[in-house]
C-alpha positions as CSV (number, residue, x, y, z in Angstrom):
1,M,20.2,-74.9,-1.8
2,K,20.6,-72.9,1.4
3,L,18.4,-70.2,2.8
4,A,21.1,-67.6,2.4
5,D,21.3,-68.5,-1.4
6,I,17.5,-68.0,-1.7
7,S,17.5,-64.7,0.1
8,G,20.5,-63.5,-2.0
9,K,18.6,-64.4,-5.2
10,K,15.5,-62.6,-3.8
11,K,17.5,-59.5,-3.1
12,A,19.0,-59.6,-6.6
13,Y,15.6,-60.0,-8.1
14,L,14.2,-57.1,-6.1
15,R,17.1,-54.9,-7.1
16,A,16.5,-55.7,-10.7
17,K,12.8,-54.9,-10.4
18,V,13.6,-51.6,-8.7
19,E,16.1,-50.7,-11.5
20,E,13.5,-51.6,-14.1
21,L,10.9,-49.3,-12.4
22,E,13.4,-46.5,-12.2
23,T,14.4,-46.8,-15.9
24,N,10.7,-46.9,-17.0
25,S,10.1,-43.8,-14.9
26,K,13.1,-42.0,-16.3
27,I,12.2,-42.7,-19.9
28,Q,8.5,-41.9,-19.3
29,N,7.4,-45.4,-20.2
30,I,4.2,-45.2,-18.1
31,R,2.5,-48.3,-19.4
32,D,5.3,-50.6,-18.5
33,L,5.8,-48.7,-15.2
34,C,2.2,-49.2,-14.2
35,R,2.3,-52.9,-15.2
36,S,5.4,-53.5,-13.2
37,I,4.0,-51.8,-10.2
38,D,0.7,-53.8,-10.4
39,D,2.6,-57.0,-10.8
40,F,4.8,-56.2,-7.8
41,K,1.7,-55.3,-5.7
42,K,0.0,-58.6,-6.6
43,G,3.0,-60.7,-5.8
44,Y,3.4,-64.2,-7.2
45,Q,0.3,-65.5,-8.8
46,P,0.5,-69.2,-9.5
47,R,-1.3,-70.4,-12.6
48,C,-2.5,-73.8,-13.5
49,N,-2.5,-74.4,-17.3
50,I,-4.2,-77.8,-17.3
51,V,-7.5,-78.8,-18.9
52,K,-9.3,-82.1,-19.4
53,D,-9.7,-83.5,-22.9
54,E,-12.8,-85.3,-24.3
55,K,-11.8,-88.5,-22.5
56,G,-11.2,-86.8,-19.2
57,D,-7.4,-87.0,-19.3
58,L,-5.4,-84.0,-18.2
59,V,-3.6,-82.0,-20.9
60,A,-0.7,-79.6,-20.1
61,D,0.8,-78.9,-23.5
62,S,-0.1,-75.4,-24.7
63,H,-0.8,-76.5,-28.3
64,R,-3.1,-79.3,-27.2
65,I,-4.9,-77.0,-24.7
66,V,-5.6,-74.5,-27.6
67,A,-6.8,-77.4,-29.8
68,R,-9.0,-78.6,-27.0
69,W,-10.6,-75.2,-26.5
70,R,-11.0,-74.9,-30.3
71,N,-12.8,-78.2,-30.4
72,Y,-14.9,-77.4,-27.4
73,F,-16.2,-74.1,-28.8
74,S,-16.8,-75.5,-32.3
75,Q,-19.0,-78.2,-30.7
76,L,-20.7,-75.6,-28.5
77,F,-21.5,-73.1,-31.3
78,N,-21.8,-75.2,-34.4
79,V,-24.9,-77.2,-33.4
80,H,-25.9,-79.6,-36.2
81,G,-28.7,-82.0,-36.1
82,V,-31.1,-80.0,-34.0
83,K,-34.4,-80.4,-35.8
84,D,-36.8,-79.2,-33.1
85,I,-36.5,-75.5,-33.3
86,R,-39.6,-73.7,-32.1
87,Q,-40.7,-70.2,-32.5
88,V,-40.0,-68.5,-29.2
89,E,-42.0,-65.6,-28.0
90,I,-39.7,-62.8,-26.9
91,H,-40.7,-60.8,-23.8
92,T,-39.2,-57.4,-23.1
93,A,-38.9,-55.6,-19.9
94,E,-40.5,-52.5,-21.4
95,P,-44.3,-52.4,-20.8
96,L,-46.6,-51.7,-23.7
97,V,-47.5,-48.0,-23.3
98,P,-50.5,-46.7,-25.3
99,E,-49.9,-43.7,-27.6
100,P,-50.5,-40.4,-25.9
101,S,-53.7,-38.5,-26.7
102,P,-53.5,-35.1,-28.4
103,A,-54.6,-33.5,-25.1
104,E,-51.7,-35.2,-23.3
105,V,-49.2,-34.1,-25.9
106,E,-50.5,-30.5,-25.6
107,L,-50.1,-30.6,-21.9
108,A,-46.6,-32.0,-22.1
109,I,-45.6,-29.2,-24.6
110,D,-47.0,-26.6,-22.3
111,K,-45.0,-28.0,-19.4
112,L,-41.7,-27.7,-21.3
113,K,-39.3,-25.3,-19.7
114,S,-37.7,-22.7,-21.9
115,H,-34.0,-21.8,-22.0
116,K,-32.9,-25.3,-21.0
117,S,-30.5,-27.6,-22.7
118,P,-32.2,-29.8,-25.4
119,G,-32.7,-33.4,-24.6
120,I,-31.5,-36.5,-26.4
121,N,-33.3,-35.4,-29.6
122,Q,-31.4,-32.1,-29.7
123,I,-34.6,-30.2,-30.3
124,P,-34.9,-27.0,-28.2
125,A,-38.2,-26.6,-26.2
126,E,-38.6,-23.1,-27.7
127,L,-38.9,-24.6,-31.2
128,I,-41.7,-26.9,-30.1
129,K,-43.5,-24.4,-28.0
130,E,-43.3,-21.3,-30.2
131,G,-44.0,-23.0,-33.5
132,E,-47.3,-22.7,-35.2
133,E,-50.0,-25.1,-34.2
134,Q,-49.7,-27.0,-37.5
135,S,-45.9,-27.5,-37.1
136,A,-46.4,-28.7,-33.5
137,W,-48.9,-31.3,-34.8
138,R,-46.6,-32.4,-37.6
139,F,-43.8,-32.8,-35.0
140,I,-46.1,-34.9,-32.8
141,N,-47.2,-37.1,-35.7
142,L,-43.6,-37.6,-36.6
143,L,-42.7,-38.6,-33.1
144,L,-45.6,-41.0,-32.9
145,L,-44.7,-42.5,-36.3
146,F,-41.1,-43.0,-35.1
147,G,-42.3,-44.6,-31.9
148,R,-44.5,-47.0,-33.8
149,R,-41.7,-48.0,-36.2
150,R,-39.2,-48.4,-33.3
151,N,-41.6,-50.7,-31.4
152,C,-42.2,-52.7,-34.6
153,L,-38.5,-53.1,-35.2
154,K,-38.0,-54.3,-31.7
155,S,-40.8,-56.9,-32.0
156,G,-39.6,-58.0,-35.4
157,R,-42.7,-56.9,-37.4
158,N,-42.7,-54.7,-40.5
159,Q,-44.7,-51.5,-40.4
160,S,-46.4,-50.6,-43.7
């Protein structure tokens, strides 16, 4: 094969690619257009579809490669015969924070700014600030109870 033959085939390939891009652009096939452009930008990307089997031999057949991966992951995830399973203590990145005192809660409520967008709980500050004192304390107790339950669920204990 001569160099002229190779360059002729390359030109024909590039012409076909440009025509494919033009047709995808004309028919508004954006997905294929973008894929083709990305492939064209990346150029030729050689791939090596070879894996080693259990014995260390190289496997190139796609069906045997899939079978090898299936076997590998079944061995990896289906662990049988492990008898020494110990209880592991789970450490979290969240530090243990004591519950706020009633004075701290009152101070926090007083510092809430009115006419602002509600936070993640979607409760406006005006509702908390302007409510009766009893409703504010019910709200506080509800939040504390929710916080205790959430911490217990994270640690795996049941709250009674």
